[in-house]
Gaussian input, Z-matrix of N, CA and C with variables (Angstrom, degrees):
# hf/3-21g

backbone

0 1
 N
 C     1     B1
 C     2     B2     1     A1
 N     3     B3     2     A2     1     D1
 C     4     B4     3     A3     2     D2
 C     5     B5     4     A4     3     D3
 N     6     B6     5     A5     4     D4
 C     7     B7     6     A6     5     D5
 C     8     B8     7     A7     6     D6
 N     9     B9     8     A8     7     D7
 C    10    B10     9     A9     8     D8
 C    11    B11    10    A10     9     D9
 N    12    B12    11    A11    10    D10
 C    13    B13    12    A12    11    D11
 C    14    B14    13    A13    12    D12
 N    15    B15    14    A14    13    D13
 C    16    B16    15    A15    14    D14
 C    17    B17    16    A16    15    D15
 N    18    B18    17    A17    16    D16
 C    19    B19    18    A18    17    D17
 C    20    B20    19    A19    18    D18
 N    21    B21    20    A20    19    D19
 C    22    B22    21    A21    20    D20
 C    23    B23    22    A22    21    D21
 N    24    B24    23    A23    22    D22
 C    25    B25    24    A24    23    D23
 C    26    B26    25    A25    24    D24
 N    27    B27    26    A26    25    D25
 C    28    B28    27    A27    26    D26
 C    29    B29    28    A28    27    D27
 N    30    B30    29    A29    28    D28
 C    31    B31    30    A30    29    D29
 C    32    B32    31    A31    30    D30
 N    33    B33    32    A32    31    D31
 C    34    B34    33    A33    32    D32
 C    35    B35    34    A34    33    D33
 N    36    B36    35    A35    34    D34
 C    37    B37    36    A36    35    D35
 C    38    B38    37    A37    36    D36
 N    39    B39    38    A38    37    D37
 C    40    B40    39    A39    38    D38
 C    41    B41    40    A40    39    D39
 N    42    B42    41    A41    40    D40
 C    43    B43    42    A42    41    D41
 C    44    B44    43    A43    42    D42
 N    45    B45    44    A44    43    D43
 C    46    B46    45    A45    44    D44
 C    47    B47    46    A46    45    D45
 N    48    B48    47    A47    46    D46
 C    49    B49    48    A48    47    D47
 C    50    B50    49    A49    48    D48
 N    51    B51    50    A50    49    D49
 C    52    B52    51    A51    50    D50
 C    53    B53    52    A52    51    D51
 N    54    B54    53    A53    52    D52
 C    55    B55    54    A54    53    D53
 C    56    B56    55    A55    54    D54
 N    57    B57    56    A56    55    D55
 C    58    B58    57    A57    56    D56
 C    59    B59    58    A58    57    D57
 N    60    B60    59    A59    58    D58
 C    61    B61    60    A60    59    D59
 C    62    B62    61    A61    60    D60
 N    63    B63    62    A62    61    D61
 C    64    B64    63    A63    62    D62
 C    65    B65    64    A64    63    D63
 N    66    B66    65    A65    64    D64
 C    67    B67    66    A66    65    D65
 C    68    B68    67    A67    66    D66
 N    69    B69    68    A68    67    D67
 C    70    B70    69    A69    68    D68
 C    71    B71    70    A70    69    D69
 N    72    B72    71    A71    70    D70
 C    73    B73    72    A72    71    D71
 C    74    B74    73    A73    72    D72
 N    75    B75    74    A74    73    D73
 C    76    B76    75    A75    74    D74
 C    77    B77    76    A76    75    D75
 N    78    B78    77    A77    76    D76
 C    79    B79    78    A78    77    D77
 C    80    B80    79    A79    78    D78
 N    81    B81    80    A80    79    D79
 C    82    B82    81    A81    80    D80
 C    83    B83    82    A82    81    D81
 N    84    B84    83    A83    82    D82
 C    85    B85    84    A84    83    D83
 C    86    B86    85    A85    84    D84
 N    87    B87    86    A86    85    D85
 C    88    B88    87    A87    86    D86
 C    89    B89    88    A88    87    D87
 N    90    B90    89    A89    88    D88
 C    91    B91    90    A90    89    D89
 C    92    B92    91    A91    90    D90
 N    93    B93    92    A92    91    D91
 C    94    B94    93    A93    92    D92
 C    95    B95    94    A94    93    D93
 N    96    B96    95    A95    94    D94
 C    97    B97    96    A96    95    D95
 C    98    B98    97    A97    96    D96
 N    99    B99    98    A98    97    D97
 C   100   B100    99    A99    98    D98
 C   101   B101   100   A100    99    D99
 N   102   B102   101   A101   100   D100
 C   103   B103   102   A102   101   D101
 C   104   B104   103   A103   102   D102
 N   105   B105   104   A104   103   D103
 C   106   B106   105   A105   104   D104
 C   107   B107   106   A106   105   D105
 N   108   B108   107   A107   106   D106
 C   109   B109   108   A108   107   D107
 C   110   B110   109   A109   108   D108
 N   111   B111   110   A110   109   D109
 C   112   B112   111   A111   110   D110
 C   113   B113   112   A112   111   D111
 N   114   B114   113   A113   112   D112
 C   115   B115   114   A114   113   D113
 C   116   B116   115   A115   114   D114
 N   117   B117   116   A116   115   D115
 C   118   B118   117   A117   116   D116
 C   119   B119   118   A118   117   D117
 N   120   B120   119   A119   118   D118
 C   121   B121   120   A120   119   D119
 C   122   B122   121   A121   120   D120
 N   123   B123   122   A122   121   D121
 C   124   B124   123   A123   122   D122
 C   125   B125   124   A124   123   D123
 N   126   B126   125   A125   124   D124
 C   127   B127   126   A126   125   D125
 C   128   B128   127   A127   126   D126
 N   129   B129   128   A128   127   D127
 C   130   B130   129   A129   128   D128
 C   131   B131   130   A130   129   D129
 N   132   B132   131   A131   130   D130
 C   133   B133   132   A132   131   D131
 C   134   B134   133   A133   132   D132
 N   135   B135   134   A134   133   D133
 C   136   B136   135   A135   134   D134
 C   137   B137   136   A136   135   D135
 N   138   B138   137   A137   136   D136
 C   139   B139   138   A138   137   D137
 C   140   B140   139   A139   138   D138
 N   141   B141   140   A140   139   D139
 C   142   B142   141   A141   140   D140
 C   143   B143   142   A142   141   D141
 N   144   B144   143   A143   142   D142
 C   145   B145   144   A144   143   D143
 C   146   B146   145   A145   144   D144
 N   147   B147   146   A146   145   D145
 C   148   B148   147   A147   146   D146
 C   149   B149   148   A148   147   D147
 N   150   B150   149   A149   148   D148
 C   151   B151   150   A150   149   D149
 C   152   B152   151   A151   150   D150
 N   153   B153   152   A152   151   D151
 C   154   B154   153   A153   152   D152
 C   155   B155   154   A154   153   D153
 N   156   B156   155   A155   154   D154
 C   157   B157   156   A156   155   D155
 C   158   B158   157   A157   156   D156
 N   159   B159   158   A158   157   D157
 C   160   B160   159   A159   158   D158
 C   161   B161   160   A160   159   D159
 N   162   B162   161   A161   160   D160
 C   163   B163   162   A162   161   D161
 C   164   B164   163   A163   162   D162
 N   165   B165   164   A164   163   D163
 C   166   B166   165   A165   164   D164
 C   167   B167   166   A166   165   D165
 N   168   B168   167   A167   166   D166
 C   169   B169   168   A168   167   D167
 C   170   B170   169   A169   168   D168
 N   171   B171   170   A170   169   D169
 C   172   B172   171   A171   170   D170
 C   173   B173   172   A172   171   D171
 N   174   B174   173   A173   172   D172
 C   175   B175   174   A174   173   D173
 C   176   B176   175   A175   174   D174
 N   177   B177   176   A176   175   D175
 C   178   B178   177   A177   176   D176
 C   179   B179   178   A178   177   D177
 N   180   B180   179   A179   178   D178
 C   181   B181   180   A180   179   D179
 C   182   B182   181   A181   180   D180
 N   183   B183   182   A182   181   D181
 C   184   B184   183   A183   182   D182
 C   185   B185   184   A184   183   D183
 N   186   B186   185   A185   184   D184
 C   187   B187   186   A186   185   D185
 C   188   B188   187   A187   186   D186
 N   189   B189   188   A188   187   D187
 C   190   B190   189   A189   188   D188
 C   191   B191   190   A190   189   D189
 N   192   B192   191   A191   190   D190
 C   193   B193   192   A192   191   D191
 C   194   B194   193   A193   192   D192
 N   195   B195   194   A194   193   D193
 C   196   B196   195   A195   194   D194
 C   197   B197   196   A196   195   D195
 N   198   B198   197   A197   196   D196
 C   199   B199   198   A198   197   D197
 C   200   B200   199   A199   198   D198
 N   201   B201   200   A200   199   D199
 C   202   B202   201   A201   200   D200
 C   203   B203   202   A202   201   D201
 N   204   B204   203   A203   202   D202
 C   205   B205   204   A204   203   D203
 C   206   B206   205   A205   204   D204
 N   207   B207   206   A206   205   D205
 C   208   B208   207   A207   206   D206
 C   209   B209   208   A208   207   D207
 N   210   B210   209   A209   208   D208
 C   211   B211   210   A210   209   D209
 C   212   B212   211   A211   210   D210
 N   213   B213   212   A212   211   D211
 C   214   B214   213   A213   212   D212
 C   215   B215   214   A214   213   D213
 N   216   B216   215   A215   214   D214
 C   217   B217   216   A216   215   D215
 C   218   B218   217   A217   216   D216
 N   219   B219   218   A218   217   D217
 C   220   B220   219   A219   218   D218
 C   221   B221   220   A220   219   D219
 N   222   B222   221   A221   220   D220
 C   223   B223   222   A222   221   D221
 C   224   B224   223   A223   222   D222
 N   225   B225   224   A224   223   D223
 C   226   B226   225   A225   224   D224
 C   227   B227   226   A226   225   D225
 N   228   B228   227   A227   226   D226
 C   229   B229   228   A228   227   D227
 C   230   B230   229   A229   228   D228
 N   231   B231   230   A230   229   D229
 C   232   B232   231   A231   230   D230
 C   233   B233   232   A232   231   D231
 N   234   B234   233   A233   232   D232
 C   235   B235   234   A234   233   D233
 C   236   B236   235   A235   234   D234
 N   237   B237   236   A236   235   D235
 C   238   B238   237   A237   236   D236
 C   239   B239   238   A238   237   D237
 N   240   B240   239   A239   238   D238
 C   241   B241   240   A240   239   D239
 C   242   B242   241   A241   240   D240
 N   243   B243   242   A242   241   D241
 C   244   B244   243   A243   242   D242
 C   245   B245   244   A244   243   D243
 N   246   B246   245   A245   244   D244
 C   247   B247   246   A246   245   D245
 C   248   B248   247   A247   246   D246
 N   249   B249   248   A248   247   D247
 C   250   B250   249   A249   248   D248
 C   251   B251   250   A250   249   D249
 N   252   B252   251   A251   250   D250
 C   253   B253   252   A252   251   D251
 C   254   B254   253   A253   252   D252
 N   255   B255   254   A254   253   D253
 C   256   B256   255   A255   254   D254
 C   257   B257   256   A256   255   D255
 N   258   B258   257   A257   256   D256
 C   259   B259   258   A258   257   D257
 C   260   B260   259   A259   258   D258
 N   261   B261   260   A260   259   D259
 C   262   B262   261   A261   260   D260
 C   263   B263   262   A262   261   D261
 N   264   B264   263   A263   262   D262
 C   265   B265   264   A264   263   D263
 C   266   B266   265   A265   264   D264
 N   267   B267   266   A266   265   D265
 C   268   B268   267   A267   266   D266
 C   269   B269   268   A268   267   D267
 N   270   B270   269   A269   268   D268
 C   271   B271   270   A270   269   D269
 C   272   B272   271   A271   270   D270
 N   273   B273   272   A272   271   D271
 C   274   B274   273   A273   272   D272
 C   275   B275   274   A274   273   D273
 N   276   B276   275   A275   274   D274
 C   277   B277   276   A276   275   D275
 C   278   B278   277   A277   276   D276
 N   279   B279   278   A278   277   D277
 C   280   B280   279   A279   278   D278
 C   281   B281   280   A280   279   D279
 N   282   B282   281   A281   280   D280
 C   283   B283   282   A282   281   D281
 C   284   B284   283   A283   282   D282
 N   285   B285   284   A284   283   D283
 C   286   B286   285   A285   284   D284
 C   287   B287   286   A286   285   D285
 N   288   B288   287   A287   286   D286
 C   289   B289   288   A288   287   D287
 C   290   B290   289   A289   288   D288
 N   291   B291   290   A290   289   D289
 C   292   B292   291   A291   290   D290
 C   293   B293   292   A292   291   D291
 N   294   B294   293   A293   292   D292
 C   295   B295   294   A294   293   D293
 C   296   B296   295   A295   294   D294
 N   297   B297   296   A296   295   D295
 C   298   B298   297   A297   296   D296
 C   299   B299   298   A298   297   D297
 N   300   B300   299   A299   298   D298
 C   301   B301   300   A300   299   D299
 C   302   B302   301   A301   300   D300
 N   303   B303   302   A302   301   D301
 C   304   B304   303   A303   302   D302
 C   305   B305   304   A304   303   D303
 N   306   B306   305   A305   304   D304
 C   307   B307   306   A306   305   D305
 C   308   B308   307   A307   306   D306
 N   309   B309   308   A308   307   D307
 C   310   B310   309   A309   308   D308
 C   311   B311   310   A310   309   D309
 N   312   B312   311   A311   310   D310
 C   313   B313   312   A312   311   D311
 C   314   B314   313   A313   312   D312
 N   315   B315   314   A314   313   D313
 C   316   B316   315   A315   314   D314
 C   317   B317   316   A316   315   D315
 N   318   B318   317   A317   316   D316
 C   319   B319   318   A318   317   D317
 C   320   B320   319   A319   318   D318
 N   321   B321   320   A320   319   D319
 C   322   B322   321   A321   320   D320
 C   323   B323   322   A322   321   D321
 N   324   B324   323   A323   322   D322
 C   325   B325   324   A324   323   D323
 C   326   B326   325   A325   324   D324
 N   327   B327   326   A326   325   D325
 C   328   B328   327   A327   326   D326
 C   329   B329   328   A328   327   D327
 N   330   B330   329   A329   328   D328
 C   331   B331   330   A330   329   D329
 C   332   B332   331   A331   330   D330

   B1=1.4878
   B2=1.6234
   B3=1.2903
   B4=1.4684
   B5=1.5403
   B6=1.3012
   B7=1.4760
   B8=1.5097
   B9=1.3235
   B10=1.3777
   B11=1.5349
   B12=1.3130
   B13=1.3978
   B14=1.5254
   B15=1.2834
   B16=1.4800
   B17=1.5120
   B18=1.3748
   B19=1.4765
   B20=1.5379
   B21=1.2688
   B22=1.4304
   B23=1.5632
   B24=1.2736
   B25=1.4633
   B26=1.5408
   B27=1.3231
   B28=1.4796
   B29=1.5228
   B30=1.3307
   B31=1.4880
   B32=1.5016
   B33=1.3556
   B34=1.4502
   B35=1.5164
   B36=1.3618
   B37=1.4562
   B38=1.5521
   B39=1.2972
   B40=1.5065
   B41=1.5841
   B42=1.2332
   B43=1.4552
   B44=1.5161
   B45=1.3354
   B46=1.4208
   B47=1.5497
   B48=1.3028
   B49=1.4749
   B50=1.5135
   B51=1.3506
   B52=1.5133
   B53=1.5179
   B54=1.2863
   B55=1.5351
   B56=1.6391
   B57=1.3536
   B58=1.4429
   B59=1.5257
   B60=1.3797
   B61=1.4007
   B62=1.5265
   B63=1.3642
   B64=1.3983
   B65=1.5038
   B66=1.3127
   B67=1.5008
   B68=1.5118
   B69=1.2747
   B70=1.4603
   B71=1.5983
   B72=1.2534
   B73=1.4621
   B74=1.5531
   B75=1.3893
   B76=1.3748
   B77=1.4783
   B78=1.2753
   B79=1.5055
   B80=1.5522
   B81=1.3153
   B82=1.4951
   B83=1.4366
   B84=1.4332
   B85=1.4913
   B86=1.5549
   B87=1.3676
   B88=1.4507
   B89=1.5431
   B90=1.2676
   B91=1.4711
   B92=1.5218
   B93=1.3669
   B94=1.4771
   B95=1.5146
   B96=1.3379
   B97=1.5002
   B98=1.5017
   B99=1.3309
   B100=1.5106
   B101=1.4747
   B102=1.3904
   B103=1.3756
   B104=1.5814
   B105=1.3191
   B106=1.4430
   B107=1.5378
   B108=1.3396
   B109=1.5089
   B110=1.5297
   B111=1.2821
   B112=1.4312
   B113=1.5000
   B114=1.3577
   B115=1.4643
   B116=1.5389
   B117=1.2687
   B118=1.5127
   B119=1.5235
   B120=1.3356
   B121=1.4941
   B122=1.5153
   B123=1.3373
   B124=1.4336
   B125=1.5570
   B126=1.2930
   B127=1.5478
   B128=1.5307
   B129=1.2737
   B130=1.5574
   B131=1.4789
   B132=1.3078
   B133=1.5358
   B134=1.4608
   B135=1.3458
   B136=1.4577
   B137=1.5724
   B138=1.3107
   B139=1.4789
   B140=1.5154
   B141=1.3179
   B142=1.4642
   B143=1.4773
   B144=1.3527
   B145=1.4469
   B146=1.4669
   B147=1.3622
   B148=1.5052
   B149=1.5195
   B150=1.3154
   B151=1.4628
   B152=1.5654
   B153=1.3029
   B154=1.4226
   B155=1.5399
   B156=1.3206
   B157=1.3985
   B158=1.5121
   B159=1.3729
   B160=1.4548
   B161=1.5887
   B162=1.2733
   B163=1.4509
   B164=1.5162
   B165=1.3776
   B166=1.4523
   B167=1.5405
   B168=1.2855
   B169=1.4209
   B170=1.5490
   B171=1.3278
   B172=1.5148
   B173=1.4928
   B174=1.3511
   B175=1.4807
   B176=1.5174
   B177=1.3142
   B178=1.4736
   B179=1.5130
   B180=1.2920
   B181=1.4948
   B182=1.5833
   B183=1.3573
   B184=1.4296
   B185=1.5872
   B186=1.2175
   B187=1.4377
   B188=1.5404
   B189=1.3424
   B190=1.4168
   B191=1.5327
   B192=1.3591
   B193=1.3949
   B194=1.5061
   B195=1.2939
   B196=1.4800
   B197=1.5585
   B198=1.3019
   B199=1.5008
   B200=1.4856
   B201=1.2715
   B202=1.5359
   B203=1.5342
   B204=1.3013
   B205=1.4815
   B206=1.5711
   B207=1.3102
   B208=1.4669
   B209=1.5473
   B210=1.2865
   B211=1.4241
   B212=1.5763
   B213=1.3360
   B214=1.4608
   B215=1.5550
   B216=1.3552
   B217=1.5341
   B218=1.5307
   B219=1.3160
   B220=1.4650
   B221=1.5795
   B222=1.2790
   B223=1.4693
   B224=1.4925
   B225=1.4134
   B226=1.3756
   B227=1.5540
   B228=1.2373
   B229=1.5015
   B230=1.4600
   B231=1.3197
   B232=1.4787
   B233=1.5944
   B234=1.2359
   B235=1.4583
   B236=1.5089
   B237=1.3472
   B238=1.4656
   B239=1.5162
   B240=1.3289
   B241=1.4117
   B242=1.5266
   B243=1.2730
   B244=1.4580
   B245=1.4931
   B246=1.3476
   B247=1.4585
   B248=1.5589
   B249=1.3487
   B250=1.5068
   B251=1.5330
   B252=1.3492
   B253=1.4510
   B254=1.5024
   B255=1.3672
   B256=1.4069
   B257=1.6307
   B258=1.3348
   B259=1.4107
   B260=1.4816
   B261=1.3082
   B262=1.3834
   B263=1.4732
   B264=1.3776
   B265=1.4125
   B266=1.4967
   B267=1.2952
   B268=1.4880
   B269=1.5269
   B270=1.3444
   B271=1.4621
   B272=1.4901
   B273=1.3704
   B274=1.4709
   B275=1.5063
   B276=1.2807
   B277=1.4323
   B278=1.5302
   B279=1.2967
   B280=1.4333
   B281=1.5320
   B282=1.3757
   B283=1.3764
   B284=1.5040
   B285=1.3328
   B286=1.4288
   B287=1.5773
   B288=1.3463
   B289=1.4366
   B290=1.5580
   B291=1.3242
   B292=1.4397
   B293=1.6114
   B294=1.2508
   B295=1.4565
   B296=1.5103
   B297=1.2935
   B298=1.4108
   B299=1.5342
   B300=1.3638
   B301=1.5191
   B302=1.4606
   B303=1.2970
   B304=1.5060
   B305=1.5063
   B306=1.3182
   B307=1.4527
   B308=1.4549
   B309=1.3880
   B310=1.4783
   B311=1.5549
   B312=1.3788
   B313=1.4400
   B314=1.5395
   B315=1.3239
   B316=1.4867
   B317=1.4345
   B318=1.3169
   B319=1.4592
   B320=1.5584
   B321=1.2669
   B322=1.4530
   B323=1.5438
   B324=1.3090
   B325=1.4368
   B326=1.4917
   B327=1.3425
   B328=1.4717
   B329=1.5384
   B330=1.3399
   B331=1.4427
   B332=1.5319
   A1=104.68
   A2=113.93
   A3=121.13
   A4=109.52
   A5=114.60
   A6=116.09
   A7=112.62
   A8=111.25
   A9=119.17
   A10=114.32
   A11=119.02
   A12=121.64
   A13=113.02
   A14=116.16
   A15=119.33
   A16=114.02
   A17=115.46
   A18=119.14
   A19=109.49
   A20=119.37
   A21=117.72
   A22=110.39
   A23=116.04
   A24=121.48
   A25=114.46
   A26=112.95
   A27=119.28
   A28=108.43
   A29=115.35
   A30=116.59
   A31=108.96
   A32=117.34
   A33=122.71
   A34=109.55
   A35=118.78
   A36=119.16
   A37=111.39
   A38=113.55
   A39=115.00
   A40=108.54
   A41=119.13
   A42=125.43
   A43=111.98
   A44=122.78
   A45=124.67
   A46=110.94
   A47=115.18
   A48=120.11
   A49=106.92
   A50=111.65
   A51=116.21
   A52=107.95
   A53=112.10
   A54=117.77
   A55=106.18
   A56=108.66
   A57=118.11
   A58=106.08
   A59=114.49
   A60=122.58
   A61=109.26
   A62=117.72
   A63=123.72
   A64=108.30
   A65=116.36
   A66=122.33
   A67=110.14
   A68=112.69
   A69=119.38
   A70=106.22
   A71=116.02
   A72=118.22
   A73=110.06
   A74=112.14
   A75=119.77
   A76=109.32
   A77=116.41
   A78=119.68
   A79=106.39
   A80=112.10
   A81=122.00
   A82=104.40
   A83=111.96
   A84=119.19
   A85=112.41
   A86=114.59
   A87=120.85
   A88=113.92
   A89=117.69
   A90=121.01
   A91=106.31
   A92=114.10
   A93=118.23
   A94=105.20
   A95=113.60
   A96=120.35
   A97=105.81
   A98=114.83
   A99=120.11
   A100=107.59
   A101=113.38
   A102=117.47
   A103=109.85
   A104=115.90
   A105=119.88
   A106=110.56
   A107=114.89
   A108=118.68
   A109=110.18
   A110=118.76
   A111=121.42
   A112=113.41
   A113=113.86
   A114=119.70
   A115=107.85
   A116=112.17
   A117=124.22
   A118=105.05
   A119=115.10
   A120=121.65
   A121=108.70
   A122=114.10
   A123=122.31
   A124=108.02
   A125=113.44
   A126=120.69
   A127=105.99
   A128=114.59
   A129=122.48
   A130=108.35
   A131=111.80
   A132=122.84
   A133=106.95
   A134=117.65
   A135=121.67
   A136=111.50
   A137=115.76
   A138=116.76
   A139=111.16
   A140=119.07
   A141=122.65
   A142=108.88
   A143=117.22
   A144=124.19
   A145=110.38
   A146=113.93
   A147=118.40
   A148=107.88
   A149=111.85
   A150=118.90
   A151=108.59
   A152=116.86
   A153=122.20
   A154=109.26
   A155=116.34
   A156=123.61
   A157=107.84
   A158=111.97
   A159=116.81
   A160=107.11
   A161=118.54
   A162=123.45
   A163=104.86
   A164=114.32
   A165=123.50
   A166=108.68
   A167=118.21
   A168=120.46
   A169=112.79
   A170=116.54
   A171=116.72
   A172=114.22
   A173=117.18
   A174=118.45
   A175=113.24
   A176=118.72
   A177=124.41
   A178=109.82
   A179=115.30
   A180=127.14
   A181=105.52
   A182=114.07
   A183=117.83
   A184=109.61
   A185=115.26
   A186=125.49
   A187=105.28
   A188=116.90
   A189=119.17
   A190=111.71
   A191=115.22
   A192=117.76
   A193=108.47
   A194=113.59
   A195=120.63
   A196=104.42
   A197=114.95
   A198=120.02
   A199=111.52
   A200=117.59
   A201=119.44
   A202=104.56
   A203=118.25
   A204=120.92
   A205=112.45
   A206=116.66
   A207=116.79
   A208=107.44
   A209=118.99
   A210=121.96
   A211=114.79
   A212=116.49
   A213=120.86
   A214=112.12
   A215=112.87
   A216=112.99
   A217=113.25
   A218=115.47
   A219=120.47
   A220=110.50
   A221=117.27
   A222=119.69
   A223=111.70
   A224=118.94
   A225=121.33
   A226=111.44
   A227=118.87
   A228=123.08
   A229=110.87
   A230=117.15
   A231=120.65
   A232=105.93
   A233=120.44
   A234=123.20
   A235=108.34
   A236=116.31
   A237=121.35
   A238=110.30
   A239=116.88
   A240=120.70
   A241=115.09
   A242=115.05
   A243=120.75
   A244=114.52
   A245=114.18
   A246=122.06
   A247=112.99
   A248=112.57
   A249=115.17
   A250=111.57
   A251=118.89
   A252=123.16
   A253=109.30
   A254=117.05
   A255=120.96
   A256=109.82
   A257=114.99
   A258=119.03
   A259=115.17
   A260=119.51
   A261=122.57
   A262=116.31
   A263=114.56
   A264=121.43
   A265=108.70
   A266=117.45
   A267=125.15
   A268=112.85
   A269=115.33
   A270=121.11
   A271=113.98
   A272=115.73
   A273=116.20
   A274=110.44
   A275=115.63
   A276=124.44
   A277=114.13
   A278=121.31
   A279=121.56
   A280=108.41
   A281=119.78
   A282=123.96
   A283=115.70
   A284=115.38
   A285=125.77
   A286=108.26
   A287=115.54
   A288=116.98
   A289=112.20
   A290=114.39
   A291=117.05
   A292=108.60
   A293=117.28
   A294=120.46
   A295=111.28
   A296=117.12
   A297=122.95
   A298=112.16
   A299=114.12
   A300=117.92
   A301=112.70
   A302=118.73
   A303=120.16
   A304=108.45
   A305=120.11
   A306=120.80
   A307=112.81
   A308=115.59
   A309=120.78
   A310=111.93
   A311=115.71
   A312=118.81
   A313=111.99
   A314=113.66
   A315=115.47
   A316=113.18
   A317=119.71
   A318=126.35
   A319=109.22
   A320=116.81
   A321=122.10
   A322=110.20
   A323=114.30
   A324=120.59
   A325=117.51
   A326=114.63
   A327=123.15
   A328=109.13
   A329=115.70
   A330=120.65
   A331=108.45
   D1=134.84
   D2=-177.82
   D3=-83.88
   D4=133.59
   D5=174.55
   D6=-98.33
   D7=96.44
   D8=-173.40
   D9=-66.99
   D10=-30.49
   D11=176.48
   D12=-64.98
   D13=-43.20
   D14=172.81
   D15=-61.62
   D16=-41.02
   D17=178.61
   D18=-63.03
   D19=-37.23
   D20=179.96
   D21=-74.07
   D22=-38.88
   D23=179.54
   D24=-66.13
   D25=-35.89
   D26=-176.44
   D27=-118.32
   D28=50.29
   D29=178.66
   D30=-82.27
   D31=-168.79
   D32=-168.93
   D33=-70.01
   D34=-16.51
   D35=179.80
   D36=-84.18
   D37=-10.73
   D38=178.04
   D39=-77.80
   D40=111.56
   D41=-174.23
   D42=-76.65
   D43=-18.04
   D44=-178.89
   D45=-88.79
   D46=-48.81
   D47=-178.17
   D48=-149.18
   D49=123.03
   D50=176.84
   D51=-127.84
   D52=160.99
   D53=-175.11
   D54=-148.70
   D55=149.52
   D56=173.57
   D57=-136.74
   D58=155.19
   D59=178.58
   D60=-73.64
   D61=139.97
   D62=169.93
   D63=-104.62
   D64=121.49
   D65=-179.52
   D66=-116.46
   D67=155.79
   D68=180.00
   D69=-133.88
   D70=136.35
   D71=179.16
   D72=-84.80
   D73=135.57
   D74=179.73
   D75=-120.96
   D76=134.44
   D77=179.11
   D78=-109.08
   D79=103.38
   D80=175.65
   D81=-109.24
   D82=104.43
   D83=175.37
   D84=55.06
   D85=47.96
   D86=175.91
   D87=72.87
   D88=4.32
   D89=176.57
   D90=-100.72
   D91=116.81
   D92=-178.89
   D93=-82.96
   D94=127.32
   D95=-179.15
   D96=-134.29
   D97=146.34
   D98=176.51
   D99=-109.44
   D100=129.66
   D101=178.14
   D102=-117.18
   D103=137.65
   D104=176.78
   D105=-74.37
   D106=122.82
   D107=-178.33
   D108=-108.41
   D109=-14.14
   D110=-177.09
   D111=166.98
   D112=-163.79
   D113=-179.74
   D114=-128.82
   D115=146.43
   D116=171.33
   D117=-105.67
   D118=123.92
   D119=-171.02
   D120=-128.38
   D121=150.26
   D122=177.80
   D123=-129.99
   D124=119.18
   D125=175.04
   D126=-100.11
   D127=133.04
   D128=177.28
   D129=-126.33
   D130=136.31
   D131=173.31
   D132=-141.58
   D133=110.32
   D134=-173.32
   D135=45.26
   D136=-115.21
   D137=-175.95
   D138=-93.76
   D139=5.09
   D140=-179.98
   D141=-94.09
   D142=143.15
   D143=174.66
   D144=-142.98
   D145=123.94
   D146=-179.77
   D147=-122.19
   D148=137.68
   D149=179.88
   D150=-103.93
   D151=128.57
   D152=178.08
   D153=-124.09
   D154=162.06
   D155=169.79
   D156=-131.28
   D157=144.82
   D158=175.89
   D159=-120.13
   D160=130.93
   D161=-178.89
   D162=-102.55
   D163=119.75
   D164=-176.06
   D165=-63.35
   D166=-47.58
   D167=-172.19
   D168=-67.11
   D169=-35.71
   D170=178.36
   D171=-99.36
   D172=-15.89
   D173=-178.40
   D174=73.10
   D175=21.39
   D176=-174.26
   D177=-106.76
   D178=133.74
   D179=173.64
   D180=-91.32
   D181=137.17
   D182=172.86
   D183=-132.35
   D184=150.12
   D185=176.50
   D186=-83.34
   D187=121.04
   D188=175.27
   D189=-92.26
   D190=-52.29
   D191=177.60
   D192=-161.44
   D193=164.30
   D194=176.20
   D195=-141.53
   D196=154.26
   D197=176.62
   D198=-66.76
   D199=-25.79
   D200=-172.07
   D201=-116.43
   D202=93.16
   D203=-173.90
   D204=-64.77
   D205=-16.39
   D206=-177.85
   D207=-71.49
   D208=-21.60
   D209=-179.21
   D210=-88.20
   D211=-5.06
   D212=-170.20
   D213=-56.46
   D214=-43.65
   D215=178.99
   D216=-59.80
   D217=-48.30
   D218=178.42
   D219=-61.74
   D220=-42.68
   D221=177.14
   D222=-61.41
   D223=-42.77
   D224=177.37
   D225=-59.56
   D226=-39.39
   D227=172.07
   D228=-55.64
   D229=-44.04
   D230=-176.71
   D231=-71.61
   D232=-34.34
   D233=179.09
   D234=-63.88
   D235=-43.55
   D236=177.98
   D237=-58.94
   D238=-41.30
   D239=175.61
   D240=-64.53
   D241=-34.76
   D242=174.64
   D243=-67.75
   D244=-39.32
   D245=175.18
   D246=-65.64
   D247=-38.66
   D248=175.70
   D249=-66.51
   D250=-36.51
   D251=174.35
   D252=-59.02
   D253=-44.41
   D254=-174.07
   D255=-69.44
   D256=-37.00
   D257=176.76
   D258=-71.37
   D259=-36.96
   D260=172.01
   D261=-66.34
   D262=-40.61
   D263=-179.96
   D264=-103.69
   D265=65.39
   D266=-176.48
   D267=-52.24
   D268=-35.55
   D269=-176.12
   D270=-84.56
   D271=2.20
   D272=-176.86
   D273=-78.72
   D274=137.47
   D275=-178.26
   D276=-64.69
   D277=162.93
   D278=178.54
   D279=-62.23
   D280=-36.43
   D281=177.29
   D282=-59.87
   D283=-41.04
   D284=177.24
   D285=-63.79
   D286=-44.79
   D287=176.55
   D288=-59.77
   D289=-43.16
   D290=-176.31
   D291=-69.66
   D292=-33.00
   D293=172.94
   D294=-60.76
   D295=-42.85
   D296=175.04
   D297=-60.78
   D298=-48.25
   D299=175.50
   D300=-56.09
   D301=-42.44
   D302=-179.66
   D303=-65.87
   D304=-42.69
   D305=175.90
   D306=-55.92
   D307=-51.26
   D308=-174.60
   D309=-64.22
   D310=-47.63
   D311=-176.46
   D312=-72.85
   D313=-38.00
   D314=174.16
   D315=-57.35
   D316=-45.77
   D317=176.77
   D318=-59.43
   D319=-42.86
   D320=179.19
   D321=-57.56
   D322=-58.16
   D323=-175.55
   D324=-71.61
   D325=-26.27
   D326=175.02
   D327=-68.68
   D328=-41.30
   D329=-171.86
   D330=-89.39

């Protein structure tokens, strides 16, 4: 299910965190249909840019890439922490998860 409120809040004009829907084409008996499978997100902090993906069916965030590959291991640790937060707080909305991501990543890049 697509979260249109988050898509509007974190659209391409949002310079801190933006997201787009990831769709996949499904061919069910010759009928082309697009299904939403998740979100492609970009987190920005000053000169840092981190690309994340969110899988709707699993509720898992993954690190796709970052501009500074030396930080990838540390960022993956933070993503694991974010996924634990999401698993513990199963009822948290996508927006609450994003707010938590912003808090964790802002703290990381600020420090």
